C-alpha positions as CSV (number, residue, x, y, z in Angstrom):
1,M,99.2,101.7,116.5
2,A,102.8,102.3,117.3
3,G,101.9,103.9,120.6
4,N,100.3,100.7,121.9
5,V,103.5,98.6,121.6
6,N,106.8,98.8,123.4
7,H,109.0,99.1,120.3
8,E,109.5,101.5,117.4
9,Y,109.1,99.0,114.6
10,H,106.0,98.4,112.5
11,I,105.0,94.8,112.3
12,L,103.0,94.3,109.1
13,E,99.7,92.6,109.2
14,P,99.0,89.7,106.8
15,D,98.2,91.1,103.3
16,I,97.3,89.5,100.0
17,W,98.7,92.2,97.8
18,P,102.4,90.9,97.6
19,F,101.0,87.6,96.3
20,V,98.7,89.4,93.8
21,A,101.7,91.5,92.7
22,S,103.8,88.3,92.0
23,V,101.0,86.7,90.0
24,S,100.3,89.9,88.1
25,A,104.0,90.3,87.3
26,L,104.2,86.8,86.0
27,T,101.0,87.3,83.9
28,F,102.3,90.6,82.5
29,T,105.7,89.2,81.4
30,S,104.1,86.1,80.0
31,G,101.6,88.3,78.1
32,M,104.5,90.3,76.7
33,V,106.1,87.2,75.3
34,L,102.8,85.9,73.9
35,Y,101.9,89.3,72.4
36,M,105.4,89.9,70.8
37,H,105.2,86.5,69.2
38,D,101.6,87.1,67.9
39,M,100.4,84.1,69.8
40,A,96.7,83.5,70.6
41,N,95.2,85.6,73.4
42,G,98.5,87.3,74.0
43,H,96.8,90.7,74.2
44,L,94.3,89.3,76.7
45,V,97.0,87.9,79.0
46,L,99.0,91.1,78.8
47,G,95.9,93.2,79.6
48,L,95.1,91.0,82.7
49,G,98.7,91.4,83.9
50,I,98.6,95.2,83.5
51,A,95.2,95.4,85.3
52,G,96.5,93.2,88.1
53,L,99.6,95.4,88.5
54,I,97.6,98.6,88.5
55,A,95.2,97.2,91.2
56,T,98.2,96.1,93.2
57,F,99.9,99.5,93.1
58,F,96.7,101.3,94.0
59,S,95.7,99.0,96.9
60,W,99.2,98.3,98.3
61,F,100.2,102.0,98.3
62,S,96.8,102.9,99.8
63,N,97.6,100.6,102.7
64,I,100.9,102.3,103.1
65,V,99.3,105.7,103.2
66,K,96.8,104.5,105.8
67,E,99.7,103.2,107.9
68,A,101.5,106.6,107.7
69,E,98.3,108.5,108.7
70,R,97.6,106.3,111.8
71,G,101.2,106.7,113.1
72,D,102.8,103.4,112.2
73,H,105.7,105.1,110.4
74,T,107.8,105.9,113.5
75,P,111.2,107.6,113.1
76,V,112.9,104.2,112.9
77,V,110.5,103.0,110.2
78,Q,111.0,106.3,108.2
79,L,114.7,105.9,108.4
80,H,114.5,102.4,106.9
81,M,112.1,103.6,104.2
82,R,114.7,106.2,103.3
83,Y,117.3,103.4,103.0
84,G,114.9,101.5,100.7
85,M,114.3,104.5,98.5
86,I,118.0,105.2,98.2
87,L,118.7,101.6,97.2
88,F,115.8,101.8,94.7
89,I,117.2,105.0,93.1
90,A,120.7,103.4,93.1
91,S,119.2,100.4,91.1
92,E,117.6,102.9,88.7
93,V,121.0,104.6,88.3
94,M,122.6,101.3,87.3
95,F,119.7,100.7,84.9
96,F,120.6,103.8,83.0
97,V,124.3,103.1,83.3
98,G,123.5,100.1,81.1
99,W,121.9,102.2,78.4
100,F,124.7,104.8,78.5
101,W,127.2,101.9,78.3
102,S,125.6,100.6,75.1
103,W,125.4,104.1,73.7
104,F,129.1,104.8,74.2
105,D,130.0,101.4,73.0
106,F,128.2,102.0,69.7
107,A,129.7,105.5,69.4
108,L,133.3,104.8,70.3
109,F,133.5,101.4,68.4
110,P,131.1,102.0,65.5
111,A,130.2,99.2,63.1
112,P,130.9,99.8,59.4
113,L,127.4,100.3,58.0
114,Q,126.6,101.2,54.4
115,M,123.1,102.5,53.5
116,V,121.8,100.4,50.6
117,A,118.2,101.7,50.5
118,E,115.9,103.9,52.6
119,N,116.0,102.7,56.2
120,T,118.2,99.7,55.1
121,W,121.9,99.3,56.0
122,Q,124.4,96.6,55.2
123,N,127.1,95.6,57.7
124,L,130.6,95.6,56.0
125,I,132.6,94.0,58.8
126,G,135.6,92.2,57.2
127,Q,135.2,93.7,53.8
128,D,137.7,95.9,51.9
129,G,137.1,99.6,52.7
130,A,134.9,98.8,55.6
131,A,136.8,101.3,57.9
132,A,135.6,104.2,55.8
133,F,132.0,103.4,56.8
134,A,132.7,103.0,60.6
135,K,130.8,106.1,61.7
136,F,128.4,106.9,64.4
137,P,125.7,107.9,63.5
138,A,126.0,105.9,60.2
139,D,125.8,107.7,56.9
140,G,122.2,108.4,56.0
141,I,121.0,109.1,59.5
142,H,119.7,112.6,60.1
143,V,119.8,113.5,63.8
144,I,117.5,115.7,65.9
145,D,118.7,119.2,66.5
146,A,119.9,119.2,70.1
147,F,119.3,122.9,70.4
148,D,115.6,122.8,69.4
149,L,113.0,120.7,71.3
150,P,115.6,118.8,73.4
151,L,117.0,122.1,74.8
152,I,113.5,123.3,75.5
153,N,112.8,120.1,77.4
154,T,116.0,120.5,79.3
155,L,114.9,124.0,80.5
156,I,111.5,122.6,81.4
157,L,112.9,119.8,83.6
158,L,115.3,122.2,85.3
159,C,112.4,124.5,86.1
160,S,110.4,121.5,87.4
161,G,113.3,120.7,89.8
162,T,113.0,124.2,91.3
163,T,109.2,124.0,91.6
164,V,109.3,120.7,93.4
165,T,111.9,122.1,95.7
166,W,109.7,125.1,96.3
167,A,106.8,122.7,97.2
168,H,109.2,120.9,99.6
169,H,110.3,124.0,101.4
170,A,106.7,125.2,101.6
171,L,105.7,122.0,103.3
172,I,108.6,122.2,105.8
173,N,107.6,125.7,106.7
174,G,103.9,124.9,107.1
175,D,102.8,126.7,103.9
176,R,100.1,124.4,102.6
177,E,99.1,126.7,99.7
178,G,102.8,126.9,98.6
179,L,102.9,123.1,98.7
180,K,99.9,122.8,96.4
181,L,101.1,125.5,94.0
182,G,104.5,124.0,93.7
183,L,103.1,120.6,93.0
184,W,100.7,121.9,90.4
185,A,103.6,123.7,88.7
186,T,105.8,120.6,88.7
187,I,103.0,118.3,87.4
188,G,102.2,120.8,84.6
189,L,105.9,121.0,83.6
190,G,106.1,117.2,83.7
191,I,103.1,116.8,81.4
192,L,104.5,119.5,79.1
193,F,107.9,117.6,78.9
194,T,106.1,114.4,78.0
195,S,104.0,116.1,75.4
196,I,107.0,117.7,73.7
197,Q,108.9,114.4,73.7
198,A,105.9,112.6,72.1
199,Y,105.8,115.3,69.5
200,E,109.5,114.9,68.9
201,Y,109.1,111.1,68.4
202,M,106.2,111.6,66.0
203,H,108.4,113.9,63.8
204,A,111.7,112.2,64.3
205,P,113.6,111.6,61.0
206,F,114.3,108.0,61.9
207,G,112.3,105.1,63.4
208,F,113.2,102.5,66.0
209,G,115.4,99.6,65.3
210,Y,117.0,100.4,61.9
211,V,120.6,100.6,63.1
212,N,122.4,100.8,66.5
213,Y,122.0,104.6,66.7
214,T,118.3,104.6,66.4
215,S,117.8,101.7,68.7
216,A,120.0,103.1,71.4
217,F,118.4,106.6,71.0
218,Y,114.9,105.4,71.5
219,M,115.7,102.9,74.3
220,A,117.6,105.5,76.4
221,T,115.3,108.5,75.8
222,G,112.2,106.3,75.8
223,F,112.9,104.8,79.2
224,H,113.7,108.2,80.6
225,G,110.3,109.4,79.3
226,F,108.6,106.5,81.0
227,H,110.3,107.4,84.3
228,V,109.1,111.0,83.9
229,L,105.6,109.7,83.4
230,I,105.9,107.6,86.6
231,G,107.3,110.5,88.5
232,T,104.4,112.7,87.4
233,I,102.0,110.1,88.7
234,F,103.9,110.1,92.0
235,L,103.5,113.9,92.2
236,I,99.8,113.7,91.3
237,V,99.3,111.3,94.2
238,C,101.2,113.7,96.5
239,L,99.0,116.6,95.3
240,R,95.8,114.6,96.1
241,R,97.2,113.8,99.6
242,A,98.0,117.4,100.1
243,Y,94.4,118.4,99.5
244,L,93.3,115.6,101.9
245,G,95.4,117.2,104.6
246,H,98.2,114.6,104.6
247,F,101.9,115.4,105.3
248,T,103.2,117.5,108.2
249,P,106.5,119.5,108.4
250,R,108.0,116.6,110.5
251,Q,106.4,113.6,108.7
252,H,106.2,113.7,104.9
253,F,108.4,110.9,103.5
254,G,105.9,110.0,100.8
255,F,106.4,113.5,99.3
256,E,110.1,113.4,100.0
257,A,110.5,110.1,98.1
258,A,108.6,111.5,95.1
259,A,110.8,114.6,95.2
260,W,114.0,112.5,95.2
261,Y,112.7,110.5,92.3
262,W,111.9,113.7,90.4
263,H,115.4,115.1,90.9
264,F,116.8,111.7,89.7
265,V,115.0,112.0,86.4
266,D,116.2,115.6,86.1
267,V,119.8,114.6,86.5
268,V,119.5,111.6,84.1
269,W,118.0,113.9,81.4
270,L,121.0,116.3,81.7
271,F,123.4,113.4,81.0
272,L,121.1,112.2,78.1
273,F,120.9,115.7,76.6
274,I,124.7,116.1,76.6
275,S,125.6,112.5,75.6
276,V,122.8,111.6,73.2
277,Y,121.6,114.8,71.6
278,V,124.7,117.1,71.7
279,W,127.8,114.7,71.6
280,G,126.0,111.8,69.9
281,G,124.8,114.0,67.0
282,W,127.9,116.2,66.7
283,G,128.9,116.6,63.1
284,A,126.0,114.6,61.7
285,E,123.4,115.9,59.3
286,V,120.6,117.6,61.3
287,H,116.9,117.0,60.4
């Protein structure tokens, strides 16, 4: 324990899970390659990689929770964990900057695409009259109405940002019931958001990969949806810990990190809603 040493740092004990994580990550990426190329046992290798990663996350994070509960996370350790979380979110910001960059590149410098059949386009670069077809989205693409399901999802995420803040303030003020209710509300809103987005995908007027618009749309919104799912899992873990009596008004970085992550996905969605749904579909035919 931290109280038995003469410094404020936590010296980690030897642990096998970093090694397991490395092997699992290699197995997972190798399995993805094998699976996407329809090679033998690709699904098996992929499944083993996923199972290894899930086991690693569960066991490694369980060890971190135990360290926090026995007092190893001193103020100095918590400060450095905050630095780590800030850098992680910064890396996630740059991840989405890449998708926004591709989106605006496609939109501001559109390729001349002519629809020759259903879900089939021909690139007219270098041909006479090509400039007339340089549009984004390309002719033949019907976009999703930004002020239908996307607007509802925007309101849902904004509400979830207030409920997670409610839970945070309840925790700071020692209101355990408020903490639990705020987390339940946030988790419910997160599940509702994911369900609506899944419904939107199932009824979308275009599939993935036909042209640059459809590819960029699904990559940007799909990765955001994945992050919402991960954030929801973070909050479910926090709710479980709240029922176990974890977190105090002075020491609750696990919850704080989850709340930061949730606010991050909120902000990213606002940029996606404005850039992809509203601006990206402006003037195009609506489904």
